[in-house]
C-alpha positions in Angstrom: 35.4 183.0 -15.3 35.9 179.1 -14.8 35.9 177.6 -11.3 36.1 173.8 -9.5 33.2 172.8 -7.2 33.8 169.7 -4.9 30.2 168.8 -3.6 29.0 166.0 -1.2 25.3 166.2 -1.5 22.2 167.4 -3.3 22.2 170.8 -2.3 25.5 171.4 -2.6 25.2 169.9 -6.6 22.2 172.3 -6.9 23.9 175.3 -5.4 27.2 174.8 -7.6 25.1 174.2 -10.6 23.5 178.0 -10.2 27.0 179.7 -9.7 29.0 177.6 -12.5 29.8 178.9 -16.0 31.3 177.9 -19.2 34.6 176.2 -18.2 33.9 175.0 -14.4 34.1 171.6 -13.2 31.6 170.2 -10.2 33.4 166.7 -8.9 31.2 164.8 -7.0 31.9 162.8 -4.0 31.4 159.3 -3.3 27.4 159.0 -1.9 23.6 159.7 -2.4 22.2 162.4 -4.1 18.7 162.2 -3.8 16.2 165.0 -5.0 13.1 164.9 -6.6 13.6 168.2 -8.5 15.5 168.8 -11.6 18.8 169.6 -11.4 18.7 172.3 -14.8 21.5 173.8 -16.7 20.2 176.6 -18.5 22.1 178.9 -21.4 25.4 177.2 -20.6 27.1 178.4 -23.7 30.6 176.7 -23.9 32.8 175.8 -26.8 35.6 173.7 -27.5 38.0 174.8 -25.0 35.5 175.7 -22.4 33.4 172.6 -21.6 30.8 173.0 -18.6 31.9 169.8 -16.7 29.7 167.8 -13.7 31.7 164.4 -12.8 31.9 161.7 -10.2 35.5 161.9 -8.0 35.0 158.0 -8.5 33.6 156.4 -11.3 30.1 155.1 -10.7 30.7 156.1 -6.8 27.9 158.8 -7.3 24.8 157.9 -7.5 21.6 159.9 -7.9 18.2 158.7 -7.3 15.0 160.1 -6.8 12.9 161.6 -9.2 15.0 164.4 -10.2 16.7 164.4 -14.1 19.6 166.7 -15.1 17.7 168.7 -17.7 20.8 170.5 -20.0 18.8 173.0 -21.7 19.8 175.3 -24.4 22.9 174.9 -23.8 26.3 173.6 -25.6 29.9 172.0 -24.3 28.1 170.2 -21.4 30.0 167.3 -20.1 28.1 164.2 -17.6 31.0 161.6 -16.8 30.8 158.7 -14.7 27.4 159.1 -12.8 25.7 156.2 -11.8 21.8 156.9 -12.1 19.3 155.1 -9.8 16.2 156.9 -11.2 12.8 156.2 -9.6 9.5 156.7 -12.1 11.5 159.2 -13.7 14.1 160.2 -16.6 17.4 160.4 -16.0 18.9 163.0 -18.6 17.3 165.6 -20.8 19.2 167.2 -23.3 16.7 170.2 -24.6 17.6 172.4 -27.6 21.3 171.8 -26.8 24.6 170.8 -28.7 27.5 169.3 -28.0 26.6 167.5 -25.4 28.9 164.4 -24.3 26.9 161.6 -21.9 30.2 159.6 -20.9 31.3 156.2 -18.8 27.5 156.8 -17.1 25.7 154.0 -15.5 21.6 154.0 -16.0 20.1 151.6 -13.7 16.7 152.3 -12.9 14.5 151.1 -9.5 11.4 149.1 -11.2 8.6 151.2 -10.3 6.0 150.1 -13.4 6.1 153.8 -14.3 6.6 154.6 -18.1 9.5 156.7 -18.4 13.0 156.8 -20.5 16.6 157.0 -19.0 17.5 159.6 -21.6 15.9 162.2 -23.8 16.9 164.7 -26.9 14.3 166.8 -27.6 13.8 170.6 -28.5 14.6 173.1 -31.6 18.0 173.3 -32.6 19.4 169.9 -30.9 22.3 168.2 -33.0 26.3 166.9 -32.3 25.8 165.0 -28.9 27.8 161.8 -28.4 26.4 159.1 -25.7 29.3 156.8 -25.5 30.4 154.2 -22.9 27.5 153.7 -20.9 25.5 151.2 -19.4 22.0 151.1 -20.1 19.7 148.5 -18.0 18.3 146.4 -16.7 14.6 147.9 -17.1 11.6 146.1 -16.9 9.1 149.2 -16.9 7.7 150.6 -19.7 9.2 153.5 -22.0 12.2 153.6 -24.1 15.7 153.7 -22.7 17.0 156.3 -25.3 14.7 158.2 -27.2 15.2 161.3 -30.1 12.3 163.4 -30.3 13.5 166.5 -31.5 10.9 169.6 -31.7 8.2 167.7 -33.0 9.0 169.4 -36.6 12.8 167.6 -37.0 14.7 165.0 -35.1 17.9 166.0 -33.4 20.9 165.4 -36.1 24.5 164.6 -36.2 24.3 162.7 -32.6 26.5 159.5 -32.2 25.9 156.4 -29.7 28.5 154.6 -29.3 30.3 151.5 -27.0 27.6 151.3 -25.2 26.1 148.3 -23.0 22.6 147.8 -23.3 21.6 144.5 -21.5 18.6 142.8 -19.8 15.5 145.2 -21.0 12.3 143.2 -20.7 10.0 141.3 -19.7 8.2 141.4 -23.1 5.7 144.1 -23.6 3.5 144.9 -27.3 5.1 148.3 -27.9 7.2 150.9 -25.8 10.0 148.9 -24.6 12.5 149.9 -27.2 16.0 150.2 -26.5 17.3 153.1 -29.2 14.3 155.2 -30.7 15.1 157.5 -33.5 11.9 160.0 -34.1 8.4 159.4 -34.3 5.9 159.3 -37.0 4.8 162.9 -37.1 8.7 164.0 -37.9 9.8 160.8 -39.9 9.9 162.4 -43.0 13.0 164.6 -41.5 16.6 163.5 -42.0 18.8 162.4 -38.1 22.4 161.9 -39.7 22.8 160.1 -36.7 24.9 157.1 -36.0 24.7 154.2 -34.2 27.9 151.9 -33.6 29.5 149.8 -32.1 27.2 149.1 -29.2 26.8 145.4 -27.3 22.8 144.8 -26.9 22.2 141.6 -24.9 19.5 140.0 -23.5 17.4 143.0 -25.2 13.4 141.4 -24.9 11.2 144.3 -24.4 9.3 144.5 -27.4 10.0 143.6 -31.4 12.0 146.6 -32.0 15.3 147.0 -30.6 15.8 150.1 -32.5 13.1 151.6 -33.9 14.1 154.4 -36.7 11.7 156.9 -37.6 13.7 159.2 -39.3 15.7 159.5 -42.7 19.6 159.0 -43.2 20.8 157.5 -40.0 23.6 155.1 -40.1 23.7 151.7 -37.7 26.9 150.2 -37.9 29.0 147.3 -36.4 26.9 146.6 -33.5 26.5 143.4 -31.3 23.1 142.3 -30.9 23.4 139.1 -28.3 20.6 136.7 -27.7 18.0 139.6 -28.3 14.4 139.2 -29.0 13.5 141.8 -31.2 14.5 143.3 -34.8 16.6 146.4 -35.9 13.3 148.2 -37.6 13.4 151.0 -39.8 10.1 151.8 -39.0 9.5 155.0 -41.1 11.6 157.3 -43.0 14.0 156.7 -45.8 17.9 156.6 -46.9 18.9 154.3 -44.0 22.0 152.4 -43.7 22.4 149.3 -41.8 26.0 147.6 -42.0 28.6 145.0 -40.3 26.3 144.9 -37.4 26.1 140.9 -35.8 23.1 139.4 -34.4 23.9 136.0 -32.7 21.0 134.2 -30.9 20.9 130.8 -29.2 18.5 128.9 -31.5 16.0 128.8 -28.7 14.7 132.0 -27.7 11.8 132.9 -29.6 11.6 136.5 -31.7 14.9 136.9 -31.9 15.7 138.4 -35.7 17.5 140.9 -37.8 16.1 143.9 -39.9 12.2 144.8 -40.4 12.2 147.3 -43.4 10.0 149.8 -44.2 10.1 153.2 -46.3 12.8 154.0 -49.3 16.4 153.7 -50.3 17.8 151.4 -46.9 20.8 149.7 -47.7 21.3 146.6 -45.7 24.9 145.3 -46.7 27.7 143.2 -44.6 25.6 142.0 -41.7 25.7 138.7 -40.0 22.8 136.7 -38.7 23.7 133.3 -37.0 20.7 130.9 -35.0 18.1 133.4 -35.4 14.5 132.6 -34.6 12.8 135.3 -36.2 13.1 136.8 -40.2 16.9 137.8 -40.0 16.3 139.9 -43.4 12.5 141.3 -43.7 11.8 143.3 -46.3 8.1 143.9 -45.5 5.3 145.0 -47.6 3.2 148.2 -46.6 -0.3 149.3 -45.6 0.4 152.5 -47.4 2.1 153.6 -50.1 4.0 156.8 -50.0 5.3 156.8 -53.5 8.5 156.4 -55.3 9.8 159.7 -53.9 8.6 159.0 -50.4 8.0 162.6 -50.2 3.6 162.6 -50.6 2.0 166.4 -50.2 0.5 166.7 -46.4 0.1 163.1 -45.6 -1.7 163.0 -42.5 -1.5 161.6 -38.9 -2.9 158.1 -39.7 -0.7 158.3 -43.0 2.2 158.7 -41.1 1.8 156.1 -38.8 1.1 153.4 -41.2 4.1 151.0 -42.5 5.2 152.3 -45.8 5.6 150.5 -48.9 9.7 149.3 -49.3 10.8 151.0 -52.9 14.6 150.6 -53.7 15.8 148.6 -50.5 19.6 147.4 -51.2 20.5 143.9 -49.3 23.7 143.2 -50.7 26.2 140.7 -49.4 24.6 139.5 -46.2 25.5 136.5 -44.3 22.4 134.3 -42.8 24.1 131.0 -40.5 21.3 128.5 -39.2 18.6 130.8 -38.6 15.1 129.6 -39.1 14.2 131.7 -42.0 16.1 133.2 -44.9 15.6 136.0 -46.9 11.9 136.7 -46.4 10.1 139.9 -48.8 6.3 141.6 -48.5 4.9 139.7 -45.3 2.5 142.5 -44.3 0.1 143.2 -47.6 -1.4 144.7 -49.6 1.9 146.7 -51.0 4.7 144.4 -51.9 8.2 145.6 -52.3 9.4 147.8 -55.1 12.3 148.2 -57.2 14.6 146.3 -54.7 17.7 144.2 -55.6 18.9 141.3 -53.0 22.1 140.1 -54.4 25.4 138.3 -53.4 23.9 137.1 -50.3 24.9 133.6 -48.6 23.1 131.2 -46.6 25.0 128.3 -44.6 22.3 126.0 -42.9 22.2 122.5 -41.4 18.3 121.9 -43.2 17.2 122.9 -46.4 15.2 126.0 -46.8 14.1 128.6 -49.4 16.4 131.4 -49.1 14.4 133.9 -50.6 10.5 134.0 -50.0 8.3 136.2 -51.6 4.8 136.4 -50.1 3.6 139.0 -52.8 6.0 138.1 -55.9 6.7 141.3 -57.6 8.8 142.0 -61.3 10.2 144.8 -59.7 12.3 143.2 -57.5 15.7 142.3 -58.8 16.7 138.7 -56.6 19.8 137.8 -58.5 23.2 135.8 -57.6 21.9 134.5 -54.0 24.5 131.3 -53.2 23.7 128.9 -50.2 26.5 127.0 -48.3 27.2 124.3 -46.2 27.2 125.1 -42.5 31.3 123.8 -42.2 32.9 126.1 -43.8 31.5 129.5 -41.8 33.5 131.1 -39.9 31.8 133.7 -37.2 33.5 137.3 -37.5 34.3 139.0 -34.4 31.7 140.3 -31.9 31.7 142.5 -29.3 32.1 141.9 -25.2 31.6 143.4 -22.4 35.4 144.1 -22.2 34.6 146.8 -25.6 31.6 148.8 -24.1 30.7 150.5 -21.3 32.1 152.4 -18.6 34.9 150.3 -17.8 35.7 150.1 -21.4 39.0 151.1 -23.0 
């Protein structure tokens, strides 16, 4: 049975969630919904034609504050729309063992507290097919990744999509733990996510060296814009990830603005554009652990899963590097240099002469050929995403 609820305070919201069923809609009037307990949506099994929705009457005017979260547990076909999360010291939204949840056109702007927390977390057994779209995340100065996909300790959530979001003003810099998006953990890194991160704008995301930290396999990161962000997209663990059509735009001044840093097997990097970066635009790194050519050693230890795995068979093709401090870097970390890689048909445009390829540890297994170097005056920057393209108010 479907119902419509109209609420104006946190107690009414909690009561409406308890009474609602699949297909119901809860409308939040403008105002502050302050609570230090979680709103829990549990065992809400809807369908494509029977979606349970919590949404603001006026986008961005219903503000959830305090230390509460919205927890969606073992549920399907749930929608959160148009809310403004101003959480203190705690996570805002948790998808736990849930599928087909849409988190759309919300604003996540936590109040600084010095605590370690994330803004949105996808965990639990059977999670998948969720969509995180047209949201704004930031500013965030407290430690903890903004968005995390952790699964259930054995495998990561699968087939989720993160698209058309605006991630901005993350920092100041810490050594570890302030990623914008983290896909997995070392302990589940040999599982496959099939997660797509696309059409997002990352602006001034300076929190740590890994803007996106991929720690699982067979994910796709494409058509994103990284603007003046100090860090890199890092395939830290896992195999078979694809990175293409991304734009990295720097100012040539801010330190640590980079492109990609890669570990593991069978990654593909193609058709990416990097301009005015101060760190490596393409770092096909060396490793301190050799997981083997098939990438699935028998019973790897926890310590081995946490290491930087040797690169096998990376394909680096048709990328463009413009006025960056570095070219393509191979095997920076010791002792295991990349193996069986293809680096081909990439182009570098620069006012100053520099090596297109810098191999720290040359190996005959690296197939490096057909690299082109050209005059910067002939390059044309491809289209990049702007604020109008992403976030709660975008089309």
